[in-house]
C-alpha positions, 0 to 999 in steps of 0.5 A: 192417686199414685202416679209413680216415682221420679229421680231427682239429683239431690233427694234421690227417689221421689214418690209422687201422689197426685191429690184430686181435692188439694190446691196446695203442693206438699212433701215429706220423708217417708219411709226413707224416700221424699213422698210429694203430693200434688194437686190434679193438673200438675204437669210432669215437666214441672215436678223437678221445677217444684222438687228443686224449690223444696230441696233446701227444706227437705234436706234439711229436715231429713231424717239421719236413719230410719228403718221400717218394717219390710225395709230392703237395704242392697249392696253389692255383696248382702242384701239386709231385710229388716222385719217385725216377729212376734215370738221374742217381742222384746228383742231385735234377732240378726241372721247373718248369711251371704247374700241376704241377711235378716234383722227381726224387730220385736213387736214392742219396738216402735220403728219411729223411736230413736232408740230402735233405730240405734238397736237396729243399726247395732245389729245391722253392724253386728251382721256386717262385721260377720260377714266382711271378712268372708266377702271383702277381703276376697274382693279387696286381694282380686282389685289389688291383683287387677291393678297389680298390687301385692299388700302383704296382708288384709286385716278388717276392722272395727272402726266406723270413721276411719274406712281404711289403713295402710301401715308401713310394713304394707297391711292393709286394714278395711273397716267393715262398714265398706259393706254398706257402700256401693261398688264405686265408693267401696273400691275407691277406699281400697285403691285409696289404700293400695296407693298408700303401698307406694306413696305414704302421704297425700302429696301430688304423686299419691293422688296421680297414682290414685286417680290413675287406679280409678280412672280418673275419678277421684275428684267425683268419688271423693264428693260422692263419698263426702255426702254419701247417706250412710244406712247405719249410725257411724260412731 
């Protein structure tokens, strides 16, 4: 019997099910979240302690990137829906649109295959590259205006590892993969590059300026970005 979901600090959303005939606790990853099975009689108050004990093993075995039929990836500018299609069984098709884009996976593909995951990831990235100039650049311009900065120009890059760059001429380049970030991390990257308009290095002056743009949250957001679980393979 499912008793619902809870939020865990390290594991995120957890689905909890009571097994009447079970004497043991078990947990595994299922469709991107932890599925926790517990015996009847376990108190809600004890669930977080149980999850804390299981966290090291679960994190060590966490799937890198996985997808499933009906999956919805929701982000600030665009949501991505992944679903099956049978009219082109050997193909993975994509539709790039705002506010919802879709990835349609042919019936020949096995969602549990790493090759399928790579192909879906590639399609998600292809869609994001098309959408990013329409939504990411206008938002970055507005954010720059809000904090009183005026770059010479904006471009969208195709790099996965380098999220942003600022040239000596004051042109800022943002990676399209910023579309796969929540609001605060996306804006952290943009503000990081805006701070480089004044401070081209990463010295104390740079960090002081960036922290002022972020309302004192620079250290917090750096840690959050470093542990962020990307929904695509970053090559």
